[in-house]
C-alpha positions in Angstrom: 102.4 85.3 100.1 102.9 82.2 98.0 106.2 81.4 96.3 104.4 81.5 92.9 103.2 85.1 93.5 106.6 86.1 94.7 108.1 84.8 91.4 105.6 86.6 89.3 106.2 89.9 91.2 109.9 89.4 90.7 109.4 89.0 87.0 107.2 92.1 86.9 109.8 94.0 88.8 112.4 93.0 86.2 110.2 94.4 83.5 109.9 97.7 85.4 113.6 98.2 85.9 113.6 100.9 83.3 111.2 102.9 85.6 113.0 102.0 88.8 113.6 105.6 89.9 110.0 106.6 89.3 108.6 103.6 91.1 110.9 103.5 94.1 111.5 107.2 94.8 108.1 108.8 94.2 105.2 107.9 96.5 102.5 106.1 94.5 98.9 107.0 95.0 96.8 103.9 94.3 93.2 104.4 93.3 91.7 101.7 95.4 88.3 100.4 94.5 88.3 97.2 96.6 88.3 95.1 93.4 90.7 92.5 92.2 92.8 94.8 90.0 93.5 97.5 92.6 94.0 94.9 95.3 96.7 93.1 93.1 98.5 96.5 92.7 98.5 97.0 96.4 99.9 93.5 97.0 102.6 94.3 94.4 103.6 97.4 96.3 103.5 95.5 99.6 105.9 93.0 98.0 108.2 95.9 96.8 108.1 97.3 100.4 109.0 93.8 101.8 112.0 93.7 99.4 113.1 97.2 100.6 112.6 98.6 97.1 110.5 101.6 98.1 111.7 104.8 99.7 108.1 105.9 100.5 105.0 103.9 101.2 102.2 104.1 98.6 99.0 105.9 99.6 95.7 104.3 99.0 92.9 106.5 97.8 89.3 105.5 97.6 86.6 107.9 96.3 83.0 106.9 97.0 80.9 108.6 94.4 77.8 108.4 96.6 75.8 107.1 93.6 74.0 104.7 95.9 73.9 104.3 99.7 75.7 101.1 100.6 77.2 101.4 104.1 78.1 97.7 104.3 80.3 98.0 101.2 81.8 101.2 102.3 82.7 99.6 105.7 84.2 96.6 103.9 86.4 98.7 101.6 87.5 100.9 104.5 88.4 97.9 106.7 90.2 96.2 103.9 92.2 99.4 103.2 93.1 99.6 106.9 94.3 96.0 106.9 97.1 96.9 104.5 98.6 99.2 107.2 99.4 101.8 104.6 98.5 105.5 104.6 95.0 105.8 103.1 92.4 108.3 102.3 88.7 107.4 102.0 86.7 110.2 100.5 83.0 110.4 100.1 81.9 112.7 97.4 79.0 115.0 98.2 77.1 116.6 95.4 76.7 119.9 97.2 80.5 120.3 97.5 80.8 121.1 93.7 79.7 124.4 92.3 76.6 124.2 90.1 77.3 124.2 86.4 76.7 127.5 84.7 76.1 125.8 81.4 78.3 125.6 78.3 79.7 128.9 77.1 
């Protein structure tokens, strides 16, 4: 991790001091899409872990909505999640697992 990023993360941590107990003592569940925003959040938590600020590792959670079939993208996201070496859950939504709507009452 570059020195510039470490400085930025240190500054962010200082801004979060008010929430220190919440951030450090409760395990975070990070909704991981594989995009830049969620990847940045994961790196911030990895930085906090490196600084011994966390009592529990964050958990990465990815929900594949199964809107389209894209096995290559699924594999890339799953592999990227595994590369962080954090607990993770990769869930593929299936439409038959939800009860059919009974309409609006």
